[in-house]
N, C-alpha and C positions, 0 to 999 in steps of 0.2 A: 564405500561404494559411491561412485559419482552419479549425479543425476543427469539424465539425458538432456541434450540441448533442446530448448523449446523456443526458438527464435520467433516463431509465428504466434506465440501465445498472446502477445500484446502488440498492438500497432498504435504508436503515439506519434503525432505530428512532430517534425524535427524543429519547428519554430513555434515559439509561444510557450505560455505557462498554463498548465492544466491541473484540475483537481478531479480525482476519480474516487468513487465510493464503491468498494467491492463488498457485496453482501453475502452472507453464508449460502443463500440459495442460488447465487449466480453461477452460471456455467460458462459464461464468456464475459469479457470486459466490455462494458458499455462505453459509449463515447464520453470523453471527459468534458467538463465545463471549463471555459477559458477564464483565467484569473488575471485581472488587471493589477492587483496588488496582493501581497501575501495574506493568507487567510488569518482571521482573528482566532484567538484561543476558543472563543465561543463557537465559531464555525466548525473548528476541528472537533470540539466536544459534541456538537450536534451530529456530526457525521458518524462518530463512533458510539453515540448514545451514552455518553458518560465521560469520566475522567480519561485523559489521553496518556499514552506512553509511546515513546519513539521505539520503533522496531529496529533492533540492532542489525546492521549489515544488509538491510533492505534499502539499497542505495542506487538501484538501477531499475527502470521500468520502461520496457519497449525501447531499450537502447539509449534512454535519456537519464540524466542524473535525477534522483528523487529523494524525498523524505516520506516515510510511511509511518502511520500511527494506528494504534488499536486501543481498545478499552482496557485500561489498567487493571480492572477488576473482573475481567472476562471469566475467570475460573470461579470466583466467588458468586458471580451473578448467573452461573450456569448457562453462559451463552453458547450458541451452536458453533461447531467447528466451521471454519471458513476454508474449504479445500482449495478453491481457486487462488485465494490470496496466499495460502501456504505454498502452492506450487510456484507462484511468482517469487516468493521469498527464497525458496530452495534453489531456484534458478540463479538468484543473486549470489547465494552462498556457494553454489556449485556442488552441493551434495544434499542428500535427504537429511532433514532435521528431525531427530527422534526425541530430543530432550525438551522440546517446546512445541506448542501448537497455537496457531492464530485462531481466536474465537471472536465471534460477532463481526460487526462491520469493520472494515479496514479502509482508512483514508490514505490515498497516495497523492502527493504533489509531485508531478513531473514537470521540471522547469529548468531554466538556465541556472548555472551555478551561482551567479550573482543574485538572482531572485531567491534561491534557496538560502543564501547567506543572510538575507534580510529577515528570515523567519526567526 
């Protein structure tokens, strides 16, 4: 089953590099913070509140290339489901994801491909 198109789900500026933190209680995407340089590992860990793991195939956010991260131990830590981030991920994949679930905070870096390559 294909997921419906949700083009209005996220609005990301077309120019610049931004970091977004999507929290489990969020019902809409808040404005991103401008990044002048790639975030450090510590910044990403702070955002997800622990060890990070790259979310596979979460590669577009608001029509911009992105990299997305979540807490590697979300299940073991019993973190809350992140429904908004899950919807964004499913939009990237193009179908509902029933084999995995995003838990806890999700950090998304929406940026130019060169900037993402520096991470």
